[in-house]
C-alpha positions as CSV (number, residue, x, y, z in Angstrom):
1,X,20.6,45.7,24.7
2,X,22.3,45.8,21.3
3,X,23.3,42.1,21.7
4,X,19.7,41.1,22.3
5,X,18.7,42.7,19.0
6,X,21.5,41.4,16.9
7,X,21.4,37.7,18.0
8,X,17.9,37.0,16.5
9,X,19.0,38.6,13.2
10,X,22.2,36.5,13.1
11,X,20.3,33.3,13.8
12,X,17.7,34.2,11.1
13,X,20.5,34.8,8.6
14,X,22.2,31.5,9.4
15,X,18.9,29.6,9.1
16,X,18.1,31.3,5.8
17,X,21.6,30.5,4.4
18,X,21.2,26.9,5.4
19,X,17.8,26.7,3.7
20,X,19.4,28.1,0.5
21,X,21.7,25.1,0.2
22,X,18.7,22.7,-0.5
23,X,18.3,22.0,-4.2
24,X,15.1,23.1,-6.0
25,X,12.1,20.8,-5.9
26,X,11.5,18.7,-9.0
27,X,8.9,20.0,-11.5
28,X,5.4,18.7,-11.0
29,X,4.3,16.4,-13.9
30,X,0.6,16.0,-15.0
31,X,-0.4,12.9,-16.8
32,X,-3.3,12.5,-19.3
33,X,-4.9,9.1,-20.1
34,X,-5.6,9.4,-23.8
35,X,-8.3,7.0,-25.2
36,X,-7.3,4.0,-27.2
37,X,-9.3,3.0,-30.3
38,X,-10.3,-0.6,-30.0
39,X,-10.6,-3.0,-32.9
40,X,-14.3,-3.4,-33.7
41,X,-15.8,-6.4,-32.0
42,X,-19.1,-8.2,-31.6
43,X,-22.1,-6.1,-30.3
44,X,-23.0,-7.7,-27.0
45,X,-25.6,-5.2,-25.7
46,X,-28.7,-4.0,-27.5
47,X,-29.5,-0.3,-27.0
48,X,-27.6,2.5,-25.3
49,X,-24.9,1.9,-22.7
50,X,-24.2,4.7,-20.3
51,X,-20.8,4.6,-18.5
52,X,-21.1,6.0,-15.0
53,X,-18.1,7.4,-13.0
54,X,-16.4,4.7,-11.1
55,X,-16.2,4.8,-7.3
56,X,-12.9,4.4,-5.4
57,X,-11.5,4.9,-1.9
58,X,-9.9,8.2,-1.0
59,X,-6.5,7.0,-2.0
60,X,-7.4,5.7,-5.4
61,X,-9.5,8.8,-6.1
62,X,-6.6,11.1,-5.5
63,X,-4.9,12.9,-8.4
64,X,-1.5,12.0,-7.0
65,X,-0.1,8.9,-8.7
66,X,0.3,5.9,-6.5
67,X,3.2,3.5,-6.3
68,X,4.4,0.5,-4.2
69,X,7.9,-0.7,-3.7
70,X,6.8,-4.2,-2.9
71,X,5.7,-6.5,-5.7
72,X,2.4,-7.3,-4.1
73,X,1.4,-3.7,-3.8
74,X,0.7,-4.0,-0.1
75,X,2.2,-0.6,1.0
76,X,1.1,2.3,-1.2
77,X,2.7,5.7,-1.4
78,X,1.8,8.8,-3.2
79,X,4.2,10.5,-5.6
80,X,4.7,14.1,-4.5
81,X,5.4,15.5,-8.0
82,X,3.4,13.2,-10.3
83,X,-0.3,13.9,-10.8
84,X,-3.1,12.8,-13.1
85,X,-4.8,15.7,-14.8
86,X,-8.1,14.6,-13.2
87,X,-9.3,12.0,-10.6
88,X,-8.6,8.5,-11.8
89,X,-12.3,7.5,-11.4
90,X,-13.2,10.1,-14.1
91,X,-10.2,9.3,-16.3
92,X,-11.1,5.6,-16.2
93,X,-14.8,6.2,-17.0
94,X,-13.9,8.6,-19.9
95,X,-11.4,6.0,-21.2
96,X,-14.0,3.2,-20.9
97,X,-16.6,5.1,-22.8
98,X,-14.4,5.9,-25.7
99,X,-12.9,2.4,-25.8
100,X,-16.2,0.6,-25.6
101,X,-17.8,2.9,-28.2
102,X,-15.0,2.2,-30.7
103,X,-15.2,-1.5,-29.9
104,X,-18.9,-1.5,-30.7
105,X,-20.2,-3.3,-27.6
106,X,-23.6,-1.5,-27.8
107,X,-25.6,0.5,-30.3
108,X,-24.3,3.7,-28.6
109,X,-22.1,4.4,-25.7
110,X,-22.2,7.6,-23.7
111,X,-20.7,9.0,-20.5
112,X,-23.1,9.7,-17.7
113,X,-25.6,12.4,-18.5
114,X,-28.9,13.3,-16.9
115,X,-30.7,13.8,-20.2
116,X,-29.7,10.4,-21.7
117,X,-32.1,7.5,-21.2
118,X,-29.8,4.5,-21.4
119,X,-30.7,0.9,-21.5
120,X,-27.6,-0.2,-19.6
121,X,-25.5,1.4,-16.9
122,X,-21.8,0.4,-16.5
123,X,-20.1,1.4,-13.2
124,X,-18.2,-0.2,-10.4
125,X,-15.2,0.4,-8.2
126,X,-11.6,1.2,-9.1
127,X,-9.7,-1.0,-6.6
128,X,-6.2,-0.8,-8.0
129,X,-4.5,1.9,-10.1
130,X,-0.8,2.0,-9.2
131,X,2.7,1.6,-10.3
132,X,4.7,-1.3,-8.8
133,X,8.3,-0.1,-8.6
134,X,10.0,-3.2,-7.2
135,X,12.4,-5.3,-9.2
136,X,10.3,-5.7,-12.3
137,X,8.3,-2.5,-12.7
138,X,4.7,-2.7,-13.8
139,X,1.3,-1.0,-13.5
140,X,-1.7,-2.7,-12.0
141,X,-5.3,-1.9,-12.8
142,X,-8.1,-3.6,-10.8
143,X,-11.8,-2.8,-11.4
144,X,-14.9,-4.4,-9.9
145,X,-17.4,-3.9,-12.8
146,X,-21.1,-3.7,-12.4
147,X,-23.5,-3.7,-15.4
148,X,-27.2,-2.9,-14.7
149,X,-30.0,-3.4,-17.1
150,X,-32.1,-0.2,-16.7
151,X,-35.0,-1.7,-18.6
152,X,-35.4,-4.5,-16.0
153,X,-34.6,-3.1,-12.6
154,X,-35.6,-6.2,-10.8
155,X,-32.8,-8.2,-12.5
156,X,-29.6,-8.4,-10.5
157,X,-26.7,-6.5,-12.2
158,X,-23.9,-8.5,-13.8
159,X,-20.7,-8.0,-12.1
160,X,-17.1,-9.2,-12.3
161,X,-13.7,-8.2,-10.9
162,X,-10.8,-7.9,-13.3
163,X,-7.1,-7.2,-12.3
164,X,-4.5,-6.7,-15.0
165,X,-0.8,-6.2,-14.6
166,X,1.3,-4.7,-17.4
167,X,5.1,-4.9,-17.3
168,X,7.4,-1.9,-17.9
169,X,11.0,-1.8,-19.0
170,X,13.8,-1.1,-16.5
171,X,13.9,2.7,-16.9
172,X,10.4,3.7,-18.2
173,X,9.7,7.2,-19.4
174,X,6.4,8.9,-18.4
175,X,5.0,8.0,-21.9
176,X,5.9,4.3,-21.2
177,X,4.0,4.4,-17.9
178,X,0.9,6.0,-19.5
179,X,1.0,3.5,-22.3
180,X,1.1,0.6,-19.8
181,X,-2.0,2.0,-18.1
182,X,-3.7,2.2,-21.5
183,X,-2.9,-1.4,-22.2
184,X,-4.0,-2.6,-18.8
185,X,-7.3,-0.7,-19.0
186,X,-7.9,-2.0,-22.5
187,X,-7.3,-5.6,-21.4
188,X,-9.5,-5.2,-18.3
189,X,-12.4,-3.9,-20.4
190,X,-11.9,-6.7,-23.0
191,X,-12.0,-9.3,-20.2
192,X,-15.2,-7.9,-18.8
193,X,-16.9,-7.7,-22.2
194,X,-16.0,-11.3,-22.8
195,X,-18.0,-12.3,-19.7
196,X,-21.1,-10.7,-21.4
197,X,-21.0,-12.8,-24.6
198,X,-23.4,-15.7,-24.5
């Protein structure tokens, strides 16, 4: 009877001792995507531009950072300890609003708000937002933009897909990775704005 009671206790002690030999989990890191002030450019839209939150599939709308070990980014994985402070779709929309406002693409640029009557609505789909960690590391941002003229609802929206890849050094710091995302997003927005100029 005594043996039947002591055996489970000994097994539990051995299992607990074995679990204690595993090292601590890495700290979780949370990444912001600070806005970048753009150089003032040509005003291409008359009136108020409202930036809507971008859509994305479940994976690209997750706060966990994505990476791929292959250079084509075919197989995506989530980083277990690296997170964005908010969903990438919101971060990209906030970034776009501040960038386009500073660039001067419209008379005013706002984020989505129910009480603002905009003349234009910018939205779209976030299709790529990942770190390629193959031989040459880089970040890739891909957005299918959609610009609607809210004054003329019968006119088809202008659209265009832009994908930008920004290289990283061999051993990038977290700040280097965020800066690469900022550069890639800025270039993607600039490329789309260029399609709007007559």
